[in-house]
C-alpha positions in Angstrom: -17.2 15.1 -10.1 -14.4 15.3 -7.5 -10.8 15.5 -8.7 -9.0 12.1 -9.1 -5.2 11.6 -9.3 -3.4 8.6 -10.7 0.2 8.4 -9.5 3.0 6.3 -10.9 5.7 6.0 -8.2 8.2 3.2 -8.9 10.2 3.7 -5.7 12.4 0.6 -5.3 14.9 1.5 -2.6 12.7 0.3 0.2 13.3 -3.3 -0.9 17.1 -3.2 -0.8 19.7 -3.3 -3.6 17.6 -5.0 -6.3 15.5 -2.8 -8.6 12.9 -5.5 -9.2 10.0 -3.4 -7.9 11.0 -0.6 -10.2 11.0 -3.0 -13.1 7.7 -4.4 -11.9 6.1 -1.0 -11.9 7.4 -0.3 -15.4 6.0 -3.6 -16.5 2.5 -2.7 -15.1 2.7 0.6 -16.9 3.5 -1.0 -20.2 1.0 -3.9 -20.0 -2.0 -2.6 -18.1 -2.2 1.2 -18.1 -2.9 1.8 -21.8 -3.9 5.4 -22.3 -4.8 6.0 -18.7 -3.3 9.3 -17.5 -0.7 9.0 -14.7 1.5 11.5 -13.1 5.1 10.2 -12.7 7.2 10.6 -9.6 10.9 10.7 -10.7 13.1 8.2 -8.8 16.8 7.7 -8.7 18.3 4.5 -10.1 21.7 5.1 -8.4 23.0 2.5 -5.9 22.3 3.2 -2.2 23.6 2.6 1.2 22.2 2.5 4.8 21.9 5.9 6.5 19.9 6.7 9.7 19.1 2.9 9.9 17.3 3.1 6.5 18.6 1.7 3.2 18.3 4.3 0.5 17.5 7.0 3.0 18.4 10.1 1.0 16.6 9.2 -2.3 13.6 7.9 -0.4 13.1 11.2 1.4 13.6 13.2 -1.8 11.1 11.1 -3.7 8.5 11.2 -0.9 8.9 15.0 -1.0 8.2 15.0 -4.7 5.1 12.9 -4.2 4.0 15.2 -1.4 4.4 18.3 -3.6 2.4 16.7 -6.4 -0.5 15.8 -4.1 -0.4 19.3 -2.5 -0.6 20.9 -5.9 -3.4 18.6 -7.2 -5.5 18.4 -4.0 -7.4 15.2 -5.2 -10.4 13.6 -3.6 -9.4 10.1 -4.7 -5.9 8.6 -5.4 -4.7 5.5 -7.2 -1.0 4.8 -6.8 1.2 2.2 -8.5 4.5 1.3 -7.0 7.2 0.4 -6.3 7.3 -0.7 -2.8 4.9 -0.5 0.1 6.5 2.7 1.3 4.9 4.7 -1.6 1.7 4.8 0.5 3.0 7.2 3.1 1.9 10.3 1.2 -1.4 9.2 -0.3 -2.7 7.6 2.9 -1.7 10.5 5.1 -3.1 13.0 2.7 -6.6 11.4 2.4 -6.6 10.9 6.2 -5.9 14.6 6.6 -8.5 15.6 4.0 -11.2 13.5 5.7 -10.1 14.5 9.2 -9.6 10.9 10.2 -12.9 9.6 8.8 -11.3 6.7 6.9 -10.3 3.1 7.6 -7.1 1.8 6.0 -7.1 -1.9 4.9 -3.5 -3.1 4.8 -3.6 -6.2 2.5 -0.1 -7.6 2.9 1.7 -10.8 4.0 3.8 -8.5 6.2 3.0 -6.0 8.9 5.2 -3.2 7.7 5.3 -2.0 11.3 9.0 -1.8 12.0 10.9 1.3 13.0 14.3 2.0 11.6 15.7 0.8 15.0 13.7 -2.4 15.2 14.2 -3.4 11.6 16.7 -6.2 11.1 17.1 -5.6 7.4 16.8 -1.7 7.4 14.6 -2.1 4.4 12.1 0.8 4.3 9.3 -1.3 2.8 9.0 -2.9 6.2 8.3 0.5 7.9 5.6 2.5 6.2 2.6 1.6 8.3 4.5 2.3 11.5 5.5 5.7 9.9 1.8 6.4 9.1 1.1 5.6 12.7 3.5 8.4 13.7 6.7 6.5 14.6 10.0 6.5 12.6 12.6 8.9 11.2 11.8 12.6 11.6 12.5 13.6 8.0 10.3 10.7 6.7 7.5 11.6 9.1 7.7 15.2 7.9 6.5 14.1 4.5 3.2 12.8 5.9 0.2 15.0 6.0 -1.3 13.4 9.1 -1.0 10.5 11.6 -3.3 7.5 11.6 -4.7 6.1 14.8 -4.3 2.3 15.4 -8.1 2.0 15.5 -8.2 3.2 11.8 -6.1 0.2 10.6 -7.2 -3.4 9.7 -4.5 -5.9 8.7 -5.7 -8.4 6.1 -3.9 -11.6 5.2 -0.7 -11.0 7.2 1.3 -14.2 8.0 5.0 -13.2 8.4 5.4 -10.8 11.3 8.4 -10.1 13.4 8.2 -10.2 17.2 8.4 -6.4 17.5 5.5 -6.0 15.1 3.4 -8.6 17.0 4.1 -6.8 20.2 3.1 -3.4 18.7 -0.2 -4.9 17.3 -1.1 -6.4 20.6 -0.2 -3.3 22.6 -2.3 -1.1 20.3 -5.1 -3.5 19.7 -4.9 -3.4 15.9 -7.5 -5.5 14.2 -6.3 -8.5 12.1 -8.0 -10.9 9.9 -6.1 -14.0 8.8 -6.2 -15.6 5.4 -8.4 -18.4 6.8 -10.8 -15.8 8.2 -11.2 -14.1 4.8 -11.3 -17.3 2.8 -14.1 -18.7 5.0 -16.3 -15.6 5.0 -15.6 -12.3 3.2 -18.3 -10.7 5.3 -15.9 -10.7 8.2 -14.0 -8.0 6.4 -17.2 -6.0 5.8 -18.2 -6.3 9.5 -14.7 -5.3 10.7 -14.9 -2.2 8.6 -18.4 -1.3 9.7 -17.3 -1.7 13.4 -14.9 1.2 12.7 -17.7 3.6 12.0 -16.5 5.1 8.7 -17.8 4.4 5.2 -14.5 5.6 3.6 -11.7 3.1 3.0 -8.2 3.0 1.6 -6.9 -0.2 0.1 -3.2 -0.9 0.3 -2.6 -4.0 -1.9 0.8 -5.6 -1.6 0.6 -8.5 -4.1 2.4 -10.8 -1.6 -1.0 -11.0 0.2 -1.8 -13.6 -2.6 -0.8 -17.2 -2.4 2.5 -17.7 -4.3 1.3 -20.9 -5.8 -1.1 -18.8 -7.8 0.8 -15.5 -8.0 4.6 -15.8 -7.4 5.5 -12.5 -8.9 6.4 -10.7 -5.7 9.6 -9.7 -3.9 9.0 -11.5 -0.6 6.6 -14.4 -1.2 5.0 -16.1 1.8 3.2 -19.4 1.6 -0.6 -19.9 2.2 -1.9 -16.5 1.0 -5.2 -15.4 -0.4 -6.6 -16.9 -3.5 -6.7 -14.5 -6.4 -10.4 -15.2 -6.9 -11.0 -14.4 -3.2 -9.3 -11.1 -3.5 -11.3 -10.3 -6.7 -14.5 -11.0 -4.9 -13.5 -9.0 -1.9 -12.7 -6.0 -4.0 -16.1 -6.2 -5.7 -17.8 -6.3 -2.3 -15.8 -3.4 -0.9 -16.5 -1.3 -4.0 -20.2 -2.0 -3.6 -20.6 -1.3 0.1 -18.0 1.4 0.9 -16.5 4.6 -0.5 -13.1 3.4 -1.8 -11.2 6.8 -1.9 -7.7 5.4 -2.3 -6.0 2.3 -3.6 -2.4 1.3 -4.1 -0.8 -1.6 -6.1 2.7 -2.5 -4.9 5.5 -5.0 -4.8 5.0 -6.5 -8.3 7.9 -8.4 -9.9 8.2 -8.6 -13.7 6.6 -11.7 -15.1 5.8 -13.0 -18.5 3.9 -10.8 -20.9 0.6 -12.7 -20.4 -1.8 -10.4 -18.6 -3.0 -11.3 -15.1 -6.7 -11.0 -14.5 -6.2 -9.9 -10.8 -3.8 -7.2 -11.9 -6.2 -6.0 -14.5 -9.0 -5.9 -12.0 -7.0 -3.8 -9.5 -5.8 -1.3 -12.2 -9.3 -0.9 -13.5 -10.7 -0.4 -10.0 -8.0 2.1 -9.1 -8.5 4.1 -12.3 -12.2 4.2 -11.8 -12.0 5.8 -8.4 -12.8 9.1 -10.2 -16.4 7.9 -10.3 -16.6 7.9 -6.5 -18.6 10.8 -5.1 -18.1 12.0 -1.5 
């Protein structure tokens, strides 16, 4: 069996001053992980400021470096990461892309594009920049923590509905595939066909919980109306697991809620922890 790595990376600085994504990650750890073995990435809880057009720049770079060092040491074939913010995916995605020499498609399930650069970002919040960094654009020290660069053709945006003009322009210019919530709700097979058109059986799932409809799941930092139904996401994950090699998965942007367990969170954690059963 290939080596699997579970990473607990509660990096919160990408979302601004509040530490709610840190608290959300800790809540997931307490409520859902049980005895599952995870490697922790230490994160600073000190207050931050903007530097190089990125809020929390110095701790973010240090923390990404810690994650990079762990992955280099472990050399896993599959990775499940719990954040924290969307920006925790820079190391896992770029590592698997490097390991597979580009033979992987990244599904970015997110209400937002995460395609800003430090210069184009209005908020300077780093959780709005990781996909652009994975595509090779951004701060030099941040980019140096990545193992490789994705091609736009390797990315499929799923469920986005709150994009800035600069992001829309980038998507159009680079012909990045998008499937709207209505596309997915009407026919999950559209996602399957979009992946097959990329020519790789290997996929990485970035799951920002704000892809879900806040009427069903409001426990996120930046809720956006009219998202995916939780049941639709659950069905989609089942189909993807059956038809493709899911080699990486992340669960990000959770905000602490009541102590009653969420079925969709449990499903995602169980799926991520079971990636060790994947053979490739």
